[in-house]
C-alpha positions in Angstrom: 33.2 -17.8 21.2 36.8 -16.4 20.8 36.0 -15.7 17.2 33.0 -13.5 18.3 34.8 -11.6 21.1 37.7 -10.9 18.4 35.0 -9.6 15.8 33.4 -7.4 18.3 36.7 -5.9 19.3 37.5 -5.3 15.7 34.4 -3.6 15.2 34.6 -1.3 18.2 38.0 -0.2 17.5 37.1 1.0 13.8 35.6 4.3 13.3 34.6 3.3 10.0 32.0 0.8 11.7 29.8 3.7 12.5 29.7 4.8 8.9 28.6 1.4 7.8 26.0 0.9 10.3 24.3 4.3 9.7 24.5 4.0 5.9 22.8 0.5 5.9 20.3 1.4 8.6 19.4 4.8 6.6 18.8 2.6 3.5 16.7 0.1 5.1 14.5 2.8 7.0 13.8 4.3 3.5 12.8 0.8 2.2 10.4 0.4 5.2 8.8 3.6 4.9 8.4 3.6 1.4 7.0 0.1 1.2 4.7 1.0 4.0 3.3 3.8 2.2 2.8 1.8 -0.7 1.1 -0.8 1.2 -1.2 1.8 2.5 -1.6 2.9 -1.0 -2.3 -0.7 -2.1 -5.0 -1.0 0.8 -6.6 2.3 -0.4 -6.7 1.2 -4.0 -8.3 -2.1 -3.1 -10.7 -0.6 -1.0 -11.6 1.9 -3.8 -12.2 -0.9 -6.3 -13.3 -3.9 -4.3 -15.9 -2.0 -2.2 -17.3 -0.3 -5.4 -17.5 -2.7 -8.4 -14.9 -5.5 -8.5 -15.4 -7.2 -5.3 -12.6 -9.5 -4.0 -12.6 -12.2 -6.7 -13.9 -12.5 -10.3 -14.7 -15.6 -12.2 -14.4 -14.7 -15.8 -14.0 -16.5 -19.2 -10.6 -17.3 -20.6 -10.1 -15.0 -23.5 -7.4 -14.3 -26.1 -7.3 -10.8 -25.2 -6.8 -8.9 -21.9 -10.3 -8.6 -20.2 -11.5 -6.6 -17.3 -15.0 -5.8 -15.8 -15.2 -3.0 -18.4 -14.5 -5.7 -21.4 -11.8 -5.6 -24.0 -8.5 -4.0 -22.5 -6.7 -4.0 -25.7 -5.8 -0.5 -27.0 -8.3 0.9 -29.2 -8.0 -0.6 -32.6 -11.2 0.6 -34.2 -13.3 -2.3 -33.2 -14.7 -3.7 -29.8 -14.3 -7.5 -29.1 -17.3 -9.6 -28.3 -17.1 -10.7 -24.5 -17.0 -14.5 -24.0 -19.5 -16.0 -21.8 -19.2 -18.4 -18.5 -20.0 -21.7 -19.9 -21.4 -23.9 -18.3 -22.7 -21.2 -16.3 -25.1 -23.0 -14.0 -22.4 -25.6 -12.9 -19.8 -22.8 -12.4 -22.1 -20.7 -10.4 -23.2 -23.4 -8.2 -19.7 -24.5 -7.7 -18.8 -20.8 -6.8 -21.8 -20.3 -4.4 -20.8 -23.8 -2.6 -17.4 -22.5 -1.8 -17.1 -21.9 2.0 -14.5 -19.3 1.5 -16.9 -17.3 -0.9 -19.1 -15.1 1.3 -21.3 -13.8 -1.6 -21.4 -14.0 -5.3 -23.5 -12.4 -7.9 -23.3 -12.9 -11.8 -22.8 -9.7 -14.3 -23.1 -8.8 -18.0 -21.1 -6.2 -19.3 -22.1 -4.0 -22.4 -21.3 -0.6 -24.0 -24.4 1.6 -24.8 -25.6 5.2 -24.4 -28.4 6.9 -22.3 -30.4 9.3 -25.0 -31.1 12.5 -23.1 -33.3 14.6 -25.5 -31.2 14.6 -28.8 -27.9 13.9 -27.0 -26.0 11.0 -25.8 -24.4 10.0 -22.7 -22.1 6.9 -23.4 -21.2 4.5 -20.4 -20.2 1.0 -19.5 -23.4 -0.8 -18.6 -23.2 -3.7 -15.9 -26.2 -5.9 -15.9 -26.7 -7.0 -12.5 -29.5 -7.4 -9.8 -29.5 -4.2 -8.0 -30.3 -5.1 -4.4 -27.8 -8.2 -4.4 -25.1 -6.1 -6.1 -25.2 -3.6 -3.3 -24.8 -6.3 -0.7 -21.4 -6.9 -2.2 -20.3 -3.3 -2.9 -20.1 -1.8 0.7 -18.4 1.4 -0.9 -21.8 2.3 -2.8 -24.5 4.2 -0.9 -28.1 4.9 -2.1 -28.7 8.5 -1.7 -32.1 8.8 -3.6 -34.6 6.0 -4.3 -34.1 2.3 -3.9 -32.4 -0.3 -6.0 -34.2 -2.7 -8.5 -34.7 -6.3 -7.5 -34.4 -9.5 -9.5 -37.1 -9.6 -12.2 -37.6 -5.6 -12.1 -36.6 -3.4 -14.9 -34.4 -0.5 -13.7 -31.3 1.7 -14.1 -29.1 3.2 -11.2 -26.5 6.0 -11.6 -24.1 7.5 -9.6 -24.2 11.2 -8.5 -21.3 11.9 -10.8 -22.8 10.4 -13.8 -26.0 12.5 -12.9 -24.0 15.7 -12.5 -22.1 15.3 -15.7 -25.2 14.7 -17.7 -26.5 18.3 -16.2 -23.1 19.9 -16.9 -22.5 18.5 -20.3 -26.1 18.0 -21.7 -27.8 20.5 -19.6 -30.4 18.0 -18.6 -31.7 16.7 -15.3 -32.4 13.3 -14.4 -34.5 12.3 -11.2 -35.6 9.1 -9.5 -38.6 7.9 -11.4 -38.1 9.2 -14.9 -38.4 6.8 -17.8 -34.7 6.8 -19.6 -34.1 5.9 -22.9 -31.0 3.3 -23.4 -29.7 2.6 -26.9 -26.9 0.4 -28.4 -25.3 0.5 -31.9 -23.5 -2.4 -33.3 -22.5 -1.2 -36.9 -25.5 -2.1 -38.8 -28.1 -2.6 -36.4 -29.4 -1.1 -32.9 -31.5 -1.8 -30.2 -33.6 0.6 -28.2 -35.2 0.1 -24.8 -36.7 2.3 -21.9 -36.4 1.8 -18.2 -37.2 3.6 -15.2 -34.5 5.4 -13.2 -34.6 3.3 -9.7 -32.0 5.0 -7.6 -29.1 7.4 -7.4 -26.1 6.5 -5.5 -22.7 7.7 -4.5 -19.3 6.0 -4.2 -17.3 6.3 -0.9 -14.2 7.1 -2.9 -14.4 8.9 -6.1 -12.7 7.4 -9.1 -13.0 8.9 -12.5 -13.3 5.3 -14.0 -16.8 4.9 -12.1 -18.4 8.1 -13.6 -19.2 6.0 -16.7 -20.7 2.9 -14.9 -24.7 2.6 -15.4 -26.1 -0.4 -13.5 -29.0 -1.7 -15.3 -31.2 -5.0 -15.2 -29.4 -7.7 -16.8 -32.6 -8.8 -19.1 -32.4 -5.3 -20.5 -28.7 -5.2 -21.1 -28.8 -8.6 -22.9 -31.7 -7.1 -25.3 -29.5 -4.1 -26.1 -26.4 -6.1 -27.0 -28.3 -8.6 -28.9 -28.3 -11.7 -26.6 -32.1 -11.6 -25.9 -35.1 -10.9 -28.0 -38.2 -8.8 -26.7 -40.8 -7.0 -28.5 -40.4 -3.1 -28.7 -43.1 -1.2 -27.2 -44.8 0.7 -30.1 -45.1 3.7 -28.0 -41.4 4.1 -28.4 -41.6 4.9 -32.1 -42.9 8.6 -31.5 -41.7 11.7 -33.2 -40.0 12.8 -30.0 -37.8 9.3 -30.3 -37.5 9.4 -34.0 -33.8 11.0 -33.7 -32.7 7.8 -31.7 -34.1 5.4 -34.3 -31.8 6.7 -37.1 -28.4 5.0 -37.6 -25.1 6.3 -38.4 -24.3 5.7 -42.0 -20.9 4.0 -41.2 -22.5 2.3 -37.9 -19.3 2.5 -35.9 -19.9 2.1 -32.1 -16.4 3.8 -31.8 -17.7 7.0 -33.2 -20.4 7.0 -30.4 -18.0 6.3 -27.6 -14.7 8.0 -28.7 -15.9 10.8 -31.2 -17.6 13.8 -31.1 -21.6 14.3 -30.6 -23.1 11.7 -33.0 -25.8 13.2 -35.4 -27.8 10.0 -36.0 -28.4 10.7 -39.8 -29.7 8.1 -42.2 -33.2 6.3 -42.3 -34.8 4.0 -40.0 -36.1 1.1 -42.1 -39.1 -0.5 -40.2 -39.2 -3.3 -42.7 -35.7 -4.2 -42.0 -35.9 -3.9 -38.5 -39.0 -6.3 -38.3 -36.6 -8.6 -40.7 -34.1 -8.5 -38.0 -36.4 -9.2 -35.1 -37.9 -12.2 -36.7 -34.4 -13.5 -37.6 -33.4 -12.9 -33.8 -36.7 -14.9 -33.1 -35.9 -17.9 -35.2 -32.2 -18.1 -34.0 -31.1 -21.4 -32.1 -31.1 -20.6 -28.2 -28.0 -20.5 -26.2 -26.1 -23.6 -26.1 -25.7 -23.2 -22.1 -29.0 -24.6 -20.6 -30.9 -23.4 -23.6 -31.8 -20.2 -21.8 -30.9 -16.6 -22.5 -30.9 -15.8 -18.9 -27.7 -18.0 -18.1 -25.9 -15.9 -20.5 -23.2 -13.9 -18.3 -19.8 -12.7 -18.4 -18.5 -12.6 -15.0 -19.3 -13.8 -11.4 -18.1 -11.1 -8.8 -17.2 -12.5 -5.4 -16.5 -11.2 -1.9 -14.7 -13.3 0.7 -14.8 -13.1 4.6 -12.4 -10.8 6.3 -9.2 -12.3 7.0 -9.5 -15.0 4.2 -6.3 -15.0 2.0 -7.7 -14.4 -1.6 -4.6 -15.8 -3.2 -5.2 -19.1 -1.6 -8.8 -19.1 -2.6 -7.9 -18.0 -6.2 -5.3 -20.6 -6.6 -7.6 -23.4 -5.3 -10.6 -22.3 -7.6 -8.2 -22.1 -10.7 -7.0 -25.8 -9.7 -10.7 -27.0 -9.7 -11.7 -25.1 -13.0 -8.7 -26.8 -14.6 -9.7 -30.3 -13.4 -13.3 -29.8 -14.6 -11.9 -28.4 -18.1 -14.1 -25.2 -17.7 -12.4 -22.5 -19.7 -12.7 -19.9 -17.0 -10.5 -18.5 -14.4 -10.5 -16.8 -10.9 -8.7 -13.3 -10.7 -8.1 -10.9 -8.0 -9.8 -7.5 -7.6 -6.6 -5.8 -9.6 -7.0 -8.0 -12.8 -10.6 -7.2 -12.8 -10.3 -3.6 -12.4 -8.2 -3.5 -15.5 -5.0 -1.4 -16.5 -5.9 1.5 -14.4 -5.5 -0.4 -11.1 -2.0 -1.5 -12.3 -0.2 1.8 -12.2 0.6 1.8 -8.6 2.4 -1.5 -8.8 4.5 -0.1 -11.7 5.2 3.1 -9.7 6.2 0.8 -6.6 8.5 -1.3 -8.9 10.3 1.7 -10.3 10.7 3.2 -6.9 12.3 -0.3 -5.4 14.4 -0.4 -8.5 15.9 3.1 -8.0 16.3 2.3 -4.2 18.1 -0.7 -5.0 20.3 1.1 -7.3 21.2 3.6 -4.5 21.9 0.6 -2.0 24.1 -0.8 -4.7 25.9 2.3 -5.0 26.2 2.5 -1.4 27.3 -1.2 -1.0 30.4 -0.4 -3.4 31.4 2.3 -0.8 30.8 -0.1 2.2 32.7 -3.0 0.5 35.5 -0.6 -0.2 35.7 0.3 3.2 35.7 -3.3 4.5 38.5 -4.1 1.8 40.8 -1.2 3.3 39.9 -2.6 6.7 41.2 -6.1 5.7 44.2 -4.6 4.0 45.2 -2.5 7.2 44.7 -5.9 9.2 47.2 -7.9 7.1 49.7 -8.1 9.8 47.2 -9.2 12.6 45.8 -11.8 10.3 49.2 -13.0 9.5 50.2 -13.3 13.1 46.8 -15.0 13.8 47.7 -17.7 11.2 51.4 -17.8 12.3 50.2 -19.0 15.8 48.0 -21.7 14.6 44.6 -19.9 13.6 42.9 -21.7 10.8 41.4 -20.3 7.7 38.0 -21.2 8.7 38.8 -19.3 12.1 39.6 -16.2 9.9 36.9 -16.5 7.6 34.1 -17.0 10.5 35.6 -14.0 12.3 35.3 -11.9 9.1 31.7 -13.1 8.5 30.8 -12.3 12.2 32.0 -9.0 11.7 29.8 -8.2 8.9 27.0 -10.0 10.2 27.1 -7.9 13.5 27.4 -4.5 11.3 24.5 -5.3 9.0 22.2 -6.9 11.5 22.4 -4.0 13.9 22.1 -1.8 11.1 19.0 -3.7 10.0 17.2 -3.7 13.3 18.2 0.0 13.7 16.8 0.6 10.1 13.6 -1.0 10.9 13.0 1.0 13.9 13.6 4.3 12.4 11.2 2.9 9.5 8.5 2.2 12.2 8.8 5.4 13.7 9.1 7.5 10.5 5.8 5.8 9.6 4.0 6.6 12.9 5.1 10.2 12.7 3.4 10.2 9.0 0.2 8.6 10.1 -0.1 10.7 13.3 0.8 13.9 11.3 -2.8 13.7 9.7 -1.5 14.5 6.0 -4.4 15.1 3.9 -5.0 16.1 0.4 -7.8 17.0 -2.0 -6.2 16.1 -5.3 -8.7 13.4 -6.8 -5.7 11.1 -7.9 -4.3 11.2 -4.6 -7.6 10.6 -2.9 -8.5 7.6 -5.1 -4.8 6.5 -4.8 -5.1 6.2 -1.0 -8.7 5.5 -0.6 -9.5 8.7 1.3 -8.4 12.2 1.9 -5.7 11.2 4.6 -2.3 9.6 4.2 -2.1 6.3 5.8 0.9 3.9 6.1 0.8 0.3 6.8 4.0 -1.4 8.3 3.4 -5.0 7.8 5.4 -8.0 9.0 6.6 -8.5 5.4 8.1 -5.1 5.3 10.1 -5.8 8.3 11.0 -9.2 6.9 12.4 -8.0 3.7 14.3 -5.1 5.5 16.1 -7.6 7.6 16.6 -10.1 4.6 18.1 -7.2 2.9 20.6 -6.7 5.7 21.5 -10.3 5.8 22.3 -10.2 2.0 24.4 -7.1 2.4 26.2 -8.9 5.2 27.2 -12.1 3.1 27.9 -10.1 -0.2 30.2 -7.6 1.8 32.0 -10.6 3.3 33.2 -12.3 0.1 36.1 -10.0 -1.2 37.4 -8.9 2.2 37.9 -12.4 3.4 39.5 -13.5 0.4 42.2 -10.7 0.6 42.6 -12.0 4.5 42.9 -15.6 3.6 45.3 -14.8 0.9 47.8 -13.2 3.4 50.7 -15.5 4.0 51.8 -16.1 7.4 55.4 -15.7 6.6 55.0 -12.4 4.6 52.9 -11.1 7.6 55.6 -12.0 10.3 58.3 -10.5 8.3 56.1 -7.2 8.2 55.8 -7.1 11.9 59.5 -7.4 12.2 
């Protein structure tokens, strides 16, 4: 108790104490405010992705390359990797659906193809899903025209942005009820299908990546990417469609997706096509349940509000490993791919910069404490001379730094919370599309979480301990005899 009173008296008597408190409080307030903004940003991004196309948790095969819901995330190398499949799908799907922490689950297959509009192409990322079931998970999608296709029905659903891009870039209009041609090219072969445009929808928050998503019946997509066999309607082989049935001489899908407009030159060889189709029919059926309808790349899941996703993912991955299934559960961020990672890199860089600033300030604060320790050499020596132990002196110095930094930490957290309230109440709005998708809306929102306060106070305690070490060494190194001589 005497050490506490002695430490308090020393703090009050030093003018430098106020400087130390204000600096530490300012640093912690900035940290709390910045992380609150970033937490709001994370919430906005999660809302943008999980409610529009990733769900909360995605089950995917383990792969040798980085994989998102869009496929291979490896930088373009001239080839596209074939996506692995969920095996054994039936067992995995039953396990996921029986998990009490999973609210809804829907399988998905992903592929790349083009919509053929006249003699022009609109490439996209095709998600093979059951339309009405998919929308039950994606609450960020709203149908503006038509209705979603159901299980067993052929159909396509496009976003309003995709339709507008087709109109502006290709000069064509798409309407619900139109029969839309879809084609895929895989180097030496191609597939052509026709499906009705069942619905046009919009996303609650616009994201450029979503503009290229096409929702399509899974059976049609399997046929397009060579995972199913269906007779091609002879009515498709018309003069109007002949341009679609010509293959590029080099046949690279990269030319289709990443080059200029493709001119399908070359000849369509009907005999070769029939031979390829016969070969497909004679090929052995898929190993998983011997049924093409069990071929899926992902299972997209939603969890109830308040369920800790990390815990569900960890538990599911433990069970997958136990059953020796070569699959893994990942969160929405991993499912969205590299685009969703940038905010975390920004946050990391910002926090590193902030810590550098705090470290620089710590040097100043530490020097102030060292100078204070040197100025108190006589006082410390006198205490030692009258019987104060080394432990008493060390405790007294530690209590001083603790009181300074804890008070500064509390003050900093309070300032941070008030600052965030002002920011949120200020109704700061923006129209920049990147900021809109970053914050999940047009208004800046901040989230002051318990973890923000915890880390702010933890930082103040760390500063207290680190700032205590050197000054107390100086104090304990003071000889009582030398101090008494200095007094005389």
